[in-house]
N, C-alpha and C positions, 0 to 999 in steps of 0.2 A: 462429506465435511465437506460443507459450502462454504471458505472462507471469502467475505464480499468485502470488497476498499472501500468505505461508505465514502469518504470524503473525496473521493476520484472520481466517482459514480455520480454524487451529487455535482462537484463542481463540473463536471465537464456538458452535463445536463442544463446549470445555469449559463457558463459561460455561452455557451453556442444560441441558446434561446434568449439569454441576453434577460433572464428572469429575477425576482426580485418583490412575486409579492408571496407571502406565507404559504395561502393556501395553495397555490400551486404551485411551491415550491415542494409543501408535502407531500400533493397528490402527487408529484413527477417520482419521490421518493420511495412513495410506500409503492407504485404502480412496478415499479423497478423489479425490488425487490420481489414483490410477486412474481412477475415474471420471470425471474430465475429460481426464484425457492419453486414455482411448475416444473419449470425446465431440465432442472437438476434433479430433485429432492428423491427421486427412487431411487438413482443408479449412486451416490451420495450423500443424501442420509442429512445432519442436523443444520441448518446456518445458521454464519456467525460474522456477528458485523463484524466488522475490523475498523477504530477509528481512529483518529490521531491525538493523542494530547498534546497540552502545551508544556512550553519550555523542554523539549526533548535532551535526549542527553550528546546524539549528535551537535548539535549546535553548543552546548558544555563545550565538548570535545573541540570545536570548526564554529567561530562563533559566526564566520561569512557563510556558514551552510542556508542556503537558504535564500538569505539577507536579500536577493536582487528582486525574489516575489513584494515583499514587502513595498519597494522603488514600483514596480511595475504596477503593483494593486491603489495607488496614489495616484497615479495617470489615469487611472481608468476612471470611468464614468456610472462605475455602477458601484454602489454603495452595499461595501463588503460586510461595513460594522451592520450590518442589516441583516444581510447574507450569511454570516457565523455568530448571529445568532438565532439564526431561525436553525441551521442547520445546526445547531445544540438542544435547541429545543425539539428540532421531530427526533436528534438523536434521542434525549429520557425519555419520551413518549414511545419511540418501539419498544426502550428496556422495558418500563416499565406495563406496556400493552400487546403487543407480538410476543410470543412461543421461539425465540432467538436469544441466544445468551447474547451479548456490548458489550466485549471489550473495551474500555476506552480507562488509559492511565496515565497518571504526570507521569512525562517525563518519555513520553513510548508512541512512537508511530503507528502507525496500520501496518506500516512492513516489518516490524518487528512483532506482532503480533501473528503474521502470517507466515514468517520465518521461520519463530516458534513454532507455532503449534503444524508446521508445515514438518519440519524438523523433529517435533514429538511421534508424529507417526511409524518411526521409521525403526521406536523402538519394540522390544519384543513384545506382538502380540497384538501391537496397533496400527496392523501394516492395512488401513483403513483407505481406498480412494477419498482423493482429496480435488474438490476445483476450486479454483480460485477466481474471482470473478473482479475485474484488474486491467488497464490497458496498459501498465505499470510494465517495463520491459525490465524493471531490475530482480524480478522476479521469476525470468528466466532459469537467474542461476537454479532454480529451486528442480527444474524438469531434471535434475540426472536422478533426481527418487522418481523410481520408473510408474510413480501413484500417483505424481504430483501432474494435473492438467492444469490450462489457464485457458481463460476468455476473456478477448479486450474487445467492454462495450463500445468503444469508439470504430475499429475496425468491423467488429457486427460478423468477427472470426475467432478462431480457437487459436493463440500465439505457442509457434515452433520455433527450434535453431536444432538441429545435428547436431551439435557439443554444446553444452551447456556448460562444463565447466570452461571452455575455452573460450565463450563466452565473457565467459563473468571475470576471466585473467586483461580481453583486451578491452571491458568496460573500466576497469580497472586504469586499466593505461591513457587511456582515451578519460577520461571524469565524465561529468555529464555533468552538461553546460545547464541543464532543466534545475537543476539542484545547486547550484551554486558549483559545482567540484569540477576546478583545473584537470589539464591533463598533467600527467607527473614531467611535465617539463617548464611548466609552468609557476607560477608564483598564484599563491594564494589566492591571494585579491586580485588575477585576473579577469575574472568574470564579473564580482563588482566594479568594481574599477574601468571595466571595457579599456583594458589593457589586451594588443592580440595574441594568442596563443602562442608558444612555438610550434611549427608543425611534428605533429605525431606520421612516422610512413609506416608502412605495419613492414617493411623490412627491421625496421627499429622493434617491431615488437614481437616480430617473430626471432628477431636473436638472443630476446630477453624470456618469451616462452620455450626456445630450447634449454636453456639457461636459468630454471625456474627455482632450482634448487641451489644456487646460488648467485642471485640476486646482487647481492651485498658485493659482491667481486666482479658482475658485467656492467653496474649500475653507479653511475658516480656518486656521491653524500646526499648533493641537492635532490635526483635524481629517486636516490632511494626512500630517503627520509618523504619526498615527492609521493611512493606508490606507497608506502605503511601509511599517511593519512585519507587516500585513498582505499584502501584498503578496510582498513577500519570503516571508512564511512557507504564505501558500499557489500558491501562482503557480510552478506547475511548470516555469516559463521560466526564476525566478531560483535555480534550482541553482546554486551556487556550480560553474564552470570546471574546478576541481582533481576537482571529485566525479561530474562528469561524466565526465570522460576517464580519472578512475579504475574507474567503473564498466564502461566498452566494453572499457577493458585489460584485465580483468579477467574479464571475458567471453571476450574475442576468443583468450584467452591460455591460457583451462581448458580440460583435455581431459577426458571425460566417460567413466567405468568403463562397460567392457563388459559386452553381455546379459547372458552367462554368469554375473556376477558377482548378477542380483536371486533368482535358483530360491533359491541358498545363503542366501539374505542371510533370504528369506520361510522359510527351512526351520531356520536357524540362533534368528531371532524364534521362532519355533514358530505363526505366521500363517498357518494352516491354510487358513482362510476362502480367503485371497488367491494360496497355491499354485496351485492348481485352477486360477486366469483369468490366471497369472503374463504370458505376452504381451501382454492389456492396460496392460501395464508400456511396454510397447517403445515408440518414437518413429513415429513413421506413415516 
């Protein structure tokens, strides 16, 4: 299974190249999908397009989750309303015309789709190889499963870590500035309000790691509260069961379009360069 992080693949190119033209963005997205499908289909099988839905459960749990991104976009010279319109349009075109399952659910992020489908392969009889196409280091925690690998489109190389479980614990302690999650020594609004975070030392993290089964005893009340906050937001094992079930049911129930639709779609959208290699969109 090839799990492609749709928004991350698209936005990384849009930001770097400052794209805002519908045809150019469509071509860039489709070409990326074609390239990764060709590269990994023989070894990893079917591709799944994993997309971010609106009003995610993490935002309900922690209202400041990714809140600073909206502020950053408002200060950008790119037309983000138009960019998101195009991303949504192309995602639906892919669902209707390309031979891939597209998982896009209200309240659910691509992280939830990738995490759930990766974890589901641990079930008896489903131990198929998984390739995650994303530069997001949140997925390093999934490397603890020996059938899961990850390629970073930004760094153009495989992502790896010698100890995914240790990485996950340290990530929870340090927080994730990109997602607006402070470290566990700092208040909820530290990143949004640009408050200097309390320094996190390796010695402190190591002390907690050595007492991971008794964190409530070795942490202060506030530290433990913030640890639970970060664990809920970062640890993919914390994805609510209702979200996991919806992802699995959608994946199992979704039918993919017939191969013949791909060529007609590329012709209709005048993707002339992609028409020449249409077979590279097909599953292995």
